[in-house]
C-alpha positions in Angstrom: 19.6 96.3 66.6 22.7 97.3 64.7 26.1 97.5 66.4 28.2 100.3 65.2 31.9 100.1 65.8 33.6 103.3 66.6 36.7 103.7 64.6 39.3 105.6 66.5 42.4 107.1 65.0 45.6 106.6 66.9 47.1 110.0 67.4 50.1 109.0 69.3 52.8 106.3 69.0 53.7 104.1 71.9 57.5 104.7 72.3 58.0 102.4 75.4 59.2 99.4 73.4 61.6 101.6 71.5 63.0 103.0 74.7 63.4 99.5 76.2 65.4 98.5 73.1 67.6 101.7 73.3 68.4 101.0 77.0 69.2 97.3 76.3 71.5 98.4 73.5 73.2 101.0 75.7 73.9 98.4 78.4 75.3 96.0 75.9 77.5 98.7 74.5 78.8 99.7 77.9 79.5 96.0 78.9 81.3 95.2 75.6 83.4 98.4 75.7 84.7 97.7 79.2 85.2 94.0 78.5 87.4 94.6 75.4 90.0 96.6 77.3 93.2 94.6 76.8 95.7 93.8 79.4 96.0 92.7 83.0 95.9 95.0 86.0 99.4 95.5 87.4 101.0 98.0 89.7 103.4 99.8 87.3 106.6 101.4 88.5 106.6 105.2 88.7 109.1 107.4 86.8 109.4 111.1 86.3 109.6 111.0 82.5 107.4 108.9 80.4 106.8 108.8 76.7 103.9 107.6 74.6 104.5 104.2 73.1 101.2 104.0 71.2 101.8 102.4 67.8 99.3 100.5 65.7 99.6 96.8 66.2 101.5 97.0 69.5 101.3 93.9 71.6 101.6 94.0 75.4 103.5 91.4 77.4 102.5 91.7 81.1 104.3 90.1 84.1 102.1 90.1 87.2 103.3 90.3 90.8 103.2 86.5 91.1 105.3 86.1 88.0 102.5 85.1 85.6 103.0 86.1 82.0 100.2 87.4 79.8 100.2 88.2 76.0 97.6 91.0 75.8 95.1 89.5 78.3 95.8 85.8 77.7 98.0 83.8 80.1 101.1 82.2 78.4 104.3 80.4 79.4 107.6 81.5 78.1 107.6 78.7 75.4 104.1 79.6 74.2 105.1 83.3 74.2 108.0 82.5 71.9 105.7 80.6 69.5 103.1 83.4 69.5 105.8 86.0 68.8 107.0 84.0 65.8 103.4 83.8 64.5 102.9 87.6 65.0 106.2 88.4 63.4 105.2 86.6 60.3 102.5 89.2 59.7 104.5 92.2 60.9 108.3 91.8 60.9 108.8 95.0 62.9 106.4 94.0 65.6 106.3 96.6 68.4 106.0 95.1 71.9 105.5 96.8 75.3 106.5 95.1 78.5 104.3 95.9 81.5 106.0 94.5 84.6 104.4 94.8 88.0 106.5 96.9 90.3 106.7 94.0 92.7 107.3 91.3 90.1 110.5 89.2 90.4 113.2 91.0 88.3 114.4 87.6 86.9 111.0 87.0 85.3 111.1 90.4 83.6 114.6 89.7 82.3 113.6 86.3 81.0 110.9 87.9 78.9 113.3 90.6 77.6 115.8 87.9 76.7 113.1 85.9 74.9 112.1 89.0 72.9 115.8 89.7 72.0 116.3 86.0 70.9 113.3 86.4 68.5 114.8 89.6 67.0 112.2 92.0 68.5 113.9 95.4 68.4 111.0 97.7 69.0 110.5 97.1 72.8 109.1 99.6 75.3 108.8 99.4 79.1 105.5 100.7 80.5 105.7 102.9 83.6 103.4 105.4 85.3 104.3 109.1 85.6 105.3 109.9 89.2 103.4 112.9 90.7 
């Protein structure tokens, strides 16, 4: 008795593994995009007139309600902030910095940061606010 194997041509391609990969890549992209947003969430003061301060290479100094200081999203002390500004100024002498102070932050802490920026010859400083409705 002779066994004959039936050869069958595959007419369709199984796309399930490809869709699984696409969904995984989409989820990774979404997570990485939201995780890379710089800054710390603070309640910004409201003003009637606001201007766009978006410049390439702008660094953000944030003062939270509790008085914590952040450079971009990294917590720093005033001393470390001064050192980091010196390092950043070495690569960009006209370093633009925006100060994002929480509306409930202690005013003295905001002034200490502004004085530190002035002592390091930072002249391109902006204060971030939210447009009042």
